[in-house]
C-alpha positions in Angstrom: -0.4 -2.8 29.7 2.0 0.5 29.0 2.9 1.4 25.8 6.1 3.6 25.0 5.1 6.6 22.3 7.8 7.6 19.2 6.1 10.0 17.1 9.0 11.4 15.9 10.3 8.1 14.1 11.9 8.7 10.9 9.5 7.8 7.5 11.7 4.9 6.7 11.1 3.7 9.2 7.4 3.4 9.5 8.1 1.6 5.4 10.5 -1.3 6.8 7.2 -2.2 9.3 4.8 -1.3 6.4 6.0 -4.6 4.2 9.8 -5.5 3.4 12.1 -5.6 0.4 10.7 -7.0 -3.3 12.7 -9.7 -4.7 15.4 -7.3 -7.2 13.3 -8.8 -10.5 9.7 -7.4 -9.6 10.9 -3.8 -8.2 10.6 -2.1 -11.6 12.2 1.4 -12.2 10.2 4.1 -13.2 11.4 5.9 -16.7 11.4 9.7 -16.1 7.4 10.7 -16.2 6.5 11.1 -19.6 2.8 12.5 -20.8 0.0 10.4 -21.7 0.1 11.0 -25.6 3.7 8.5 -25.0 1.6 5.7 -24.1 0.9 3.2 -26.6 -3.4 2.5 -26.9 -2.7 -0.9 -24.9 -1.0 1.2 -22.4 -4.2 4.1 -22.4 -6.6 0.8 -22.5 -5.3 -0.7 -19.7 -5.0 2.4 -17.6 -8.3 3.3 -17.6 -9.1 -0.5 -17.2 -7.5 -0.4 -14.0 -8.4 3.0 -13.1 -12.4 2.1 -13.6 -12.0 -1.1 -11.7 -9.5 0.0 -8.8 -12.5 3.3 -7.9 -14.9 0.7 -8.0 -14.0 -0.9 -4.9 -14.9 1.4 -1.9 -13.9 -1.7 0.5 -11.5 -4.6 1.0 -10.8 -8.0 3.2 -8.5 -10.0 2.4 -5.0 -12.1 3.6 -1.4 -10.7 2.7 1.6 -12.3 1.9 5.1 -9.8 3.0 8.5 -10.7 1.7 11.0 -10.1 4.4 14.2 -9.0 3.5 16.0 -12.5 3.4 13.9 -15.2 1.4 13.1 -17.4 4.1 11.8 -13.9 6.3 7.9 -14.0 5.5 5.4 -13.0 8.0 0.9 -13.4 7.0 -1.6 -11.3 8.4 -5.4 -10.2 7.1 -6.2 -6.7 6.4 -9.5 -4.4 5.7 -9.3 -1.6 4.0 -12.3 0.8 3.5 -11.5 3.7 1.3 -11.3 7.4 1.7 -8.3 6.3 4.9 -9.2 3.6 6.4 -7.0 0.2 6.9 -5.8 -2.2 9.4 -2.6 -4.9 9.1 -3.5 -7.5 12.1 -0.1 -9.8 11.8 -0.6 -13.9 12.6 1.2 -14.6 15.4 4.2 -14.9 16.8 4.8 -11.7 15.1 2.7 -8.9 17.5 2.7 -6.1 15.4 -1.2 -4.0 14.5 -1.3 -1.2 11.5 -4.1 0.8 11.7 -5.2 4.6 10.1 -8.4 5.3 11.2 -7.7 7.9 8.1 -6.1 10.8 10.0 -3.6 9.4 11.7 -1.6 5.5 11.4 -0.7 3.6 13.8 1.7 1.0 13.5 0.9 -0.7 17.6 4.4 -3.4 18.8 2.7 -5.5 22.1 6.1 -7.3 22.0 8.3 -3.4 22.2 5.3 -2.5 24.1 5.7 0.3 21.7 3.0 2.7 19.5 4.5 5.4 16.0 2.1 7.0 14.4 2.0 9.6 11.8 -0.4 11.4 9.6 -2.0 9.4 7.1 -0.5 11.6 4.3 2.8 11.3 4.9 2.7 7.7 4.4 3.2 5.7 1.1 0.0 4.2 1.7 -1.8 7.5 0.8 -2.7 7.0 -3.0 -4.2 3.7 -2.5 -6.5 5.0 -0.1 -7.3 7.8 -1.5 -11.1 8.2 -2.6 -10.8 8.9 -5.6 -7.4 7.4 -7.4 -7.0 8.4 -10.4 -4.2 6.6 -11.8 -4.6 8.3 -15.5 -3.3 11.9 -13.9 0.1 13.1 -15.9 0.9 14.7 -12.7 0.2 10.7 -10.9 2.0 8.7 -13.7 5.3 7.0 -14.1 4.8 4.1 -16.3 2.7 1.2 -17.5 3.8 -1.7 -17.9 1.9 -4.7 -19.3 3.1 -8.1 -18.5 1.9 -11.9 -19.5 0.0 -12.0 -16.3 0.1 -8.0 -14.7 -0.4 -4.8 -15.6 2.0 -2.7 -13.6 1.2 0.6 -12.7 3.5 3.0 -11.1 2.7 6.3 -9.0 4.7 9.3 -8.2 4.3 10.6 -5.1 5.8 14.9 -5.5 6.7 15.7 -1.9 8.0 13.2 -0.6 10.0 11.3 -3.4 8.3 7.8 -3.3 6.8 5.6 -6.1 4.3 3.2 -5.8 3.6 0.2 -7.4 0.2 -1.1 -7.9 -0.1 -4.6 -9.9 -2.8 -5.7 -11.8 -4.3 -8.7 -12.9 -4.5 -9.0 -17.1 -7.4 -10.5 -17.0 -9.2 -9.2 -13.9 -8.0 -6.1 -13.2 -8.3 -7.3 -9.4 -4.7 -6.0 -7.4 -3.1 -8.9 -6.6 -0.3 -6.7 -4.8 1.4 -3.8 -4.1 4.4 -1.8 -3.8 6.6 0.8 -2.5 10.5 3.1 -3.2 11.5 5.0 -1.4 13.7 7.8 -2.0 16.3 5.9 -1.0 16.0 3.1 -3.1 13.9 1.3 -0.4 11.5 -1.1 -2.4 9.0 -2.4 -0.1 6.3 -4.9 -1.2 2.6 -7.0 0.1 1.3 -9.6 -1.7 -3.0 -10.0 -1.6 -5.2 -12.9 -2.2 -8.3 -14.3 -1.1 -10.0 -10.8 -1.4 -13.5 -10.1 -1.0 -14.5 -6.7 -2.2 -17.3 -3.5 -1.4 -18.6 -6.3 1.3 -19.3 -4.0 5.1 -16.6 -4.5 7.3 -17.1 -2.9 10.3 -16.2 1.3 12.0 -14.6 -0.5 15.2 -11.6 -2.3 13.1 -10.2 1.0 12.2 -10.0 2.8 15.7 -7.2 4.2 16.5 -6.2 5.0 20.0 -4.4 8.4 20.9 -3.0 10.2 23.5 -5.7 11.2 25.9 -8.5 8.2 24.7 
């Protein structure tokens, strides 16, 4: 099977491929960038705990639920993460998408359309999630900390493209439960993750990207 490579698509298209709009009530709008002293002690404690727990994770695998533009548009699959920089999303049939990053290049492969889209990983909304060390406590990164009954939401910003990344942690265990991206145009996207296994061996071959000339 041959594929057409389209490296020049807008990053908004990448966001739509990676996930679909989250339901509006779960898409908080970050406030103006605060200084750390403006957070309550409860927020600072939650932020530091989330930072410590997340950065203790080097690998993660599990299943995901992708919520489509309409409430009945649901897609599921399995995912693998190996920090820094490597991720793989395998969609269950009938979807024919496969998304892979080798740490430098993120590739979106669509067998249905026989196309492959490629992007530098650092230009995608997933870059902060896959960093060697995601410093949730840095004033340059943090937008907000929202504490609810069951979750702690940490809102980060990326100054280069104006997008926001919100990580949702379990209020008790601080396990990552979902993430939401909000781009500069106001498009909100989400993944809900479950059945997680962390810091377990993940095979390197899962993150191989087929580059031109390979």
